[in-house]
N, C-alpha and C positions, 0 to 999 in steps of 0.2 A: 793614291787615290783617296780622297776624304769621303766621309759618310755622305755628305750632301751630294757630291757628284754621283756616287753611287746610286743614290736614291733616284736622281734625275734620270740617269741611264736606264735603270729598271723600269721606272714609269714610262719612259718613251718606248721601250721594247714592249710593255704591257699595252699601251695605247695602239701601237703599230699591229699587234695581234689582234686586238679587238676590231681594229679597222679592217683587217683582212677578213676576219670571220663575218662581220656585219655585211661587207662587200660581196661576200659569197651568198648571203641570204637575201640581201635586199638592193634593189636598184634604185639609186638616188642620183636624179639628174642634176647637171651643175646648177640650173637655174630653180632649183627646189627652194620654196620659200619657208618651210618648216616641217616639223613631223607630221602634220596633218594634211599635207598638200597631196592632192589626188594623183600627181605624177609619180609618186613614189610607188614602186611596185615590188612584190616578192619575185625572187627567182624560183626555178623549180625546186632547188635545194631549200629555199625557205618556205615554199609551200609543204614540202616533206616534213620539215620541222614542225610546222604549224599543225599538221595533221597527226603527227606523232603526240605532240603536247595534247590535242584535243581528244585522242584516243586514251592516252594516260589518265586524262582527267575524268572521262566517261567510266574508265575501270576503276579508278579509285572511289568514284561516287557509288558505283555500284556496290563495291565492297562495304562502303560505309552504310549504305542503305540496308544491306544484308544483315550487317553487324547490329545495327539499331532495331531491325526487325526481330533479331533472335532475342536481344535483350529486353524488349518491350513487347 
């Protein structure tokens, strides 16, 4: 197996894994017209990921605000 074939197979596996993860988080209908299509929705797992990201962002912003308050 040459290097190019190995790269193609690895890229294919990576894209398949990304597709599996995204299909777990996002419901994309077959007739979706693009990323801003309103028929694209989050799954329950996707909503949980968004909630965790939002919570992490709030926590980090609180830490930064407290650090700046202490410094200045």
